[in-house]
DOKOLPA-164814 format. One record per residue (C-alpha): residue number from 1; residue in three letters; x, y, z. Coordinates in steps of 0.02 Angstrom, whole numbers, m for minus. Layout:
% DOKOLPA-164814
@seq:NUM&type:ala&east:X&north:Y&up:Z;
...
% end
This chain:
% DOKOLPA-164814
@seq:1&type:met&east:m1118&north:1112&up:m459;
@seq:2&type:asn&east:m1050&north:945&up:m399;
@seq:3&type:ala&east:m871&north:946&up:m320;
@seq:4&type:pro&east:m740&north:866&up:m434;
@seq:5&type:thr&east:m690&north:684&up:m401;
@seq:6&type:arg&east:m512&north:666&up:m347;
@seq:7&type:leu&east:m418&north:510&up:m389;
@seq:8&type:val&east:m248&north:451&up:m323;
@seq:9&type:ile&east:m127&north:314&up:m375;
@seq:10&type:gln&east:37&north:261&up:m301;
@seq:11&type:thr&east:200&north:213&up:m403;
@seq:12&type:glu&east:379&north:177&up:m375;
@seq:13&type:arg&east:536&north:225&up:m456;
@seq:14&type:glu&east:683&north:111&up:m443;
@seq:15&type:lys&east:819&north:244&up:m493;
@seq:16&type:his&east:788&north:358&up:m352;
@seq:17&type:his&east:731&north:229&up:m222;
@seq:18&type:glu&east:568&north:337&up:m186;
@seq:19&type:his&east:384&north:295&up:m183;
@seq:20&type:asn&east:292&north:420&up:m291;
@seq:21&type:leu&east:121&north:507&up:m258;
@seq:22&type:pro&east:51&north:571&up:m417;
@seq:23&type:his&east:m69&north:716&up:m415;
@seq:24&type:pro&east:m226&north:674&up:m295;
@seq:25&type:his&east:m326&north:815&up:m364;
@seq:26&type:arg&east:m397&north:776&up:m530;
@seq:27&type:pro&east:m564&north:833&up:m588;
@seq:28&type:ala&east:m705&north:713&up:m632;
@seq:29&type:thr&east:m695&north:764&up:m817;
@seq:30&type:asp&east:m519&north:691&up:m833;
@seq:31&type:ala&east:m581&north:514&up:m772;
@seq:32&type:gly&east:m397&north:465&up:m742;
@seq:33&type:asp&east:m343&north:496&up:m914;
@seq:34&type:thr&east:m187&north:584&up:m851;
@seq:35&type:trp&east:m89&north:569&up:m692;
@seq:36&type:pro&east:36&north:712&up:m661;
@seq:37&type:leu&east:157&north:691&up:m521;
@seq:38&type:arg&east:116&north:763&up:m358;
@seq:39&type:gly&east:263&north:724&up:m250;
@seq:40&type:ser&east:374&north:583&up:m189;
@seq:41&type:cys&east:442&north:504&up:m33;
@seq:42&type:asn&east:624&north:446&up:m28;
@seq:43&type:val&east:641&north:264&up:38;
@seq:44&type:pro&east:826&north:238&up:88;
@seq:45&type:lys&east:907&north:109&up:m13;
@seq:46&type:asp&east:962&north:0&up:128;
@seq:47&type:ala&east:793&north:m9&up:196;
@seq:48&type:arg&east:704&north:m30&up:32;
@seq:49&type:glu&east:611&north:m197&up:6;
@seq:50&type:ala&east:456&north:m239&up:m105;
@seq:51&type:asp&east:371&north:m76&up:m136;
@seq:52&type:glu&east:202&north:m129&up:m44;
@seq:53&type:his&east:142&north:35&up:29;
@seq:54&type:met&east:m22&north:112&up:74;
@seq:55&type:phe&east:m82&north:278&up:138;
@seq:56&type:val&east:m230&north:358&up:235;
@seq:57&type:glu&east:m291&north:535&up:246;
@seq:58&type:arg&east:m293&north:589&up:424;
@seq:59&type:ala&east:m432&north:697&up:504;
@seq:60&type:asp&east:m322&north:853&up:501;
@seq:61&type:gly&east:m298&north:823&up:307;
@seq:62&type:ala&east:m115&north:752&up:319;
@seq:63&type:leu&east:m67&north:607&up:211;
@seq:64&type:trp&east:8&north:456&up:308;
@seq:65&type:leu&east:119&north:340&up:209;
@seq:66&type:leu&east:151&north:172&up:273;
@seq:67&type:val&east:287&north:66&up:178;
@seq:68&type:arg&east:347&north:m112&up:189;
@seq:69&type:thr&east:536&north:m110&up:225;
@seq:70&type:arg&east:676&north:m220&up:279;
@seq:71&type:tyr&east:655&north:m175&up:454;
@seq:72&type:gly&east:464&north:m189&up:460;
@seq:73&type:ile&east:348&north:m35&up:422;
@seq:74&type:gly&east:410&north:138&up:384;
@seq:75&type:glu&east:307&north:295&up:384;
@seq:76&type:ser&east:307&north:473&up:312;
@seq:77&type:val&east:179&north:607&up:332;
@seq:78&type:ser&east:137&north:748&up:203;
@seq:79&type:thr&east:53&north:904&up:273;
@seq:80&type:asp&east:28&north:993&up:105;
@seq:81&type:arg&east:m79&north:863&up:13;
@seq:82&type:gly&east:66&north:752&up:m48;
@seq:83&type:lys&east:182&north:892&up:m137;
@seq:84&type:thr&east:320&north:851&up:m10;
@seq:85&type:trp&east:364&north:709&up:103;
@seq:86&type:pro&east:499&north:683&up:235;
@seq:87&type:asp&east:610&north:537&up:213;
@seq:88&type:leu&east:544&north:373&up:272;
@seq:89&type:thr&east:573&north:324&up:451;
@seq:90&type:pro&east:521&north:178&up:566;
@seq:91&type:ser&east:334&north:196&up:612;
@seq:92&type:gly&east:340&north:107&up:776;
@seq:93&type:ile&east:232&north:m31&up:720;
@seq:94&type:glu&east:331&north:m182&up:726;
@seq:95&type:his&east:315&north:m305&up:580;
@seq:96&type:pro&east:408&north:m437&up:482;
@seq:97&type:thr&east:464&north:m402&up:306;
@seq:98&type:ser&east:291&north:m435&up:237;
@seq:99&type:arg&east:139&north:m347&up:179;
@seq:100&type:phe&east:8&north:m272&up:289;
@seq:101&type:phe&east:m161&north:m183&up:261;
@seq:102&type:val&east:m234&north:m31&up:334;
@seq:103&type:arg&east:m400&north:66&up:290;
@seq:104&type:arg&east:m523&north:190&up:362;
@seq:105&type:leu&east:m683&north:105&up:417;
@seq:106&type:val&east:m860&north:193&up:396;
@seq:107&type:ser&east:m853&north:231&up:584;
@seq:108&type:gly&east:m697&north:340&up:543;
@seq:109&type:asn&east:m584&north:227&up:649;
@seq:110&type:leu&east:m431&north:143&up:562;
@seq:111&type:leu&east:m422&north:m52&up:536;
@seq:112&type:leu&east:m245&north:m123&up:534;
@seq:113&type:val&east:m215&north:m303&up:488;
@seq:114&type:lys&east:m31&north:m362&up:525;
@seq:115&type:his&east:63&north:m507&up:596;
@seq:116&type:gly&east:73&north:m526&up:784;
@seq:117&type:pro&east:62&north:m388&up:922;
@seq:118&type:ile&east:85&north:m203&up:880;
@seq:119&type:asp&east:248&north:m195&up:977;
@seq:120&type:thr&east:320&north:m364&up:924;
@seq:121&type:arg&east:407&north:m421&up:764;
@seq:122&type:thr&east:349&north:m597&up:722;
@seq:123&type:ser&east:361&north:m718&up:583;
@seq:124&type:arg&east:226&north:m728&up:441;
@seq:125&type:ser&east:108&north:m795&up:571;
@seq:126&type:arg&east:m30&north:m734&up:692;
@seq:127&type:leu&east:m120&north:m624&up:566;
@seq:128&type:thr&east:m217&north:m495&up:678;
@seq:129&type:ser&east:m332&north:m353&up:659;
@seq:130&type:tyr&east:m324&north:m191&up:765;
@seq:131&type:leu&east:m412&north:m25&up:785;
@seq:132&type:ser&east:m357&north:152&up:801;
@seq:133&type:lys&east:m479&north:290&up:858;
@seq:134&type:asp&east:m340&north:429&up:847;
@seq:135&type:asp&east:m284&north:418&up:670;
@seq:136&type:gly&east:m139&north:285&up:698;
@seq:137&type:lys&east:m65&north:356&up:856;
@seq:138&type:thr&east:m123&north:208&up:962;
@seq:139&type:trp&east:m199&north:39&up:922;
@seq:140&type:ser&east:m321&north:m70&up:1022;
@seq:141&type:gly&east:m411&north:m231&up:1019;
@seq:142&type:gly&east:m336&north:m375&up:925;
@seq:143&type:leu&east:m439&north:m503&up:839;
@seq:144&type:leu&east:m339&north:m656&up:787;
@seq:145&type:ile&east:m381&north:m700&up:602;
@seq:146&type:asp&east:m253&north:m843&up:582;
@seq:147&type:glu&east:m119&north:m905&up:694;
@seq:148&type:arg&east:m37&north:m1026&up:573;
@seq:149&type:leu&east:141&north:m997&up:501;
@seq:150&type:gly&east:129&north:m957&up:310;
@seq:151&type:val&east:m12&north:m833&up:319;
@seq:152&type:ala&east:22&north:m675&up:225;
@seq:153&type:tyr&east:m27&north:m533&up:103;
@seq:154&type:pro&east:m201&north:m469&up:183;
@seq:155&type:asp&east:m314&north:m354&up:94;
@seq:156&type:gly&east:m489&north:m305&up:131;
@seq:157&type:asp&east:m654&north:m199&up:123;
@seq:158&type:gln&east:m801&north:m154&up:222;
@seq:159&type:ser&east:m977&north:m178&up:148;
@seq:160&type:pro&east:m1107&north:m40&up:179;
@seq:161&type:asp&east:m1186&north:m151&up:322;
@seq:162&type:gly&east:m1024&north:m140&up:418;
@seq:163&type:leu&east:m954&north:m315&up:382;
@seq:164&type:ile&east:m767&north:m316&up:358;
@seq:165&type:arg&east:m688&north:m447&up:245;
@seq:166&type:val&east:m504&north:m478&up:239;
@seq:167&type:ile&east:m426&north:m594&up:106;
@seq:168&type:tyr&east:m255&north:m670&up:129;
@seq:169&type:asp&east:m150&north:m820&up:72;
@seq:170&type:tyr&east:m86&north:m975&up:160;
@seq:171&type:asn&east:67&north:m1069&up:109;
@seq:172&type:arg&east:69&north:m1009&up:m71;
@seq:173&type:arg&east:195&north:m1139&up:m134;
@seq:174&type:thr&east:116&north:m1292&up:m50;
@seq:175&type:asp&east:m62&north:m1273&up:7;
@seq:176&type:arg&east:m81&north:m1129&up:m109;
@seq:177&type:asn&east:m246&north:m1067&up:m22;
@seq:178&type:ile&east:m331&north:m904&up:m37;
@seq:179&type:leu&east:m441&north:m878&up:119;
@seq:180&type:met&east:m565&north:m758&up:186;
@seq:181&type:ala&east:m608&north:m691&up:360;
@seq:182&type:ala&east:m764&north:m595&up:399;
@seq:183&type:phe&east:m798&north:m494&up:560;
@seq:184&type:arg&east:m864&north:m332&up:617;
@seq:185&type:glu&east:m780&north:m183&up:702;
@seq:186&type:glu&east:m843&north:m231&up:878;
@seq:187&type:asp&east:m755&north:m393&up:860;
@seq:188&type:val&east:m589&north:m318&up:825;
@seq:189&type:ala&east:m618&north:m201&up:977;
@seq:190&type:ala&east:m660&north:m343&up:1087;
@seq:191&type:gly&east:m529&north:m463&up:1028;
@seq:192&type:lys&east:m666&north:m594&up:998;
@seq:193&type:asp&east:m836&north:m639&up:919;
@seq:194&type:val&east:m954&north:m527&up:1004;
@seq:195&type:ser&east:m1066&north:m492&up:848;
@seq:196&type:gly&east:m1101&north:m665&up:801;
@seq:197&type:ser&east:m1028&north:m623&up:620;
@seq:198&type:val&east:m862&north:m687&up:639;
@seq:199&type:ser&east:m812&north:m826&up:509;
@seq:200&type:leu&east:m630&north:m868&up:484;
@seq:201&type:arg&east:m530&north:m973&up:364;
@seq:202&type:gln&east:m655&north:m969&up:224;
@seq:203&type:leu&east:m583&north:m1053&up:72;
@seq:204&type:val&east:m595&north:m932&up:m82;
@seq:205&type:ser&east:m473&north:m1028&up:m202;
@seq:206&type:arg&east:m356&north:m1176&up:m198;
@seq:207&type:gly&east:m219&north:m1182&up:m318;
@seq:208&type:thr&east:m212&north:m1330&up:m434;
@seq:209&type:gly&east:m102&north:m1395&up:m568;
@seq:210&type:gly&east:54&north:m1297&up:m625;
@seq:211&type:gln&east:175&north:m1397&up:m504;
@seq:212&type:glu&east:193&north:m1550&up:m603;
@seq:213&type:lys&east:359&north:m1564&up:m692;
@seq:214&type:pro&east:342&north:m1586&up:m880;
@seq:215&type:lys&east:384&north:m1768&up:m942;
@seq:216&type:pro&east:527&north:m1774&up:m1062;
@seq:217&type:ser&east:468&north:m1812&up:m1233;
@seq:218&type:lys&east:507&north:m1982&up:m1299;
@seq:219&type:ala&east:626&north:m1995&up:m1447;
@seq:220&type:pro&east:528&north:m2080&up:m1591;
@seq:221&type:ala&east:576&north:m2262&up:m1611;
@seq:222&type:ser&east:710&north:m2306&up:m1738;
@seq:223&type:arg&east:632&north:m2393&up:m1895;
@seq:224&type:pro&east:734&north:m2539&up:m1968;
@seq:225&type:asp&east:821&north:m2514&up:m2133;
@seq:226&type:gly&east:723&north:m2572&up:m2284;
% end
């Protein structure tokens, strides 16, 4: 018999200032029809920002939650499959109040895309990718994806052939560009193109229209009496 498929989603609740982790263990026959609550992590009100959070499963089975906060990136670790979570605390990863991206690669290493060096809080610039071989305890490498001010909101994936693609936006209110960077894990480790596969600032979409102010409608010309 095949093992049941387990699905997980993340939600938030404004009332209690907490990020909720619904039940990560659902059999495939349910196919996501129901989502009972598994547990939740309290995000202190004075640190709470935009509810942009991600988590990864560590090699020891613990769940590592990373959350965008007013001070940068907060963290909490659940060791009971998400049933209980300590209150959120600073992660030690310096970051502006902005979205970041983390995922596990096919190699088993973690990929982190953030602004600037690991230990430095910067503006929304210098979007850079890093690797961790010890489940987020330390980070190495540092492939600069886009150094310009105004880059933000990275997300990404890795294809079966190992190519990593990261999508992000640039100057959403003026240039309104969606861009993509492609590279491989060895490029991140080296901090430069060593695979020959690095391709940066690929234009995916450019926003057009929607910025023009509507012209006031003209009143109909008055007609002479008669």
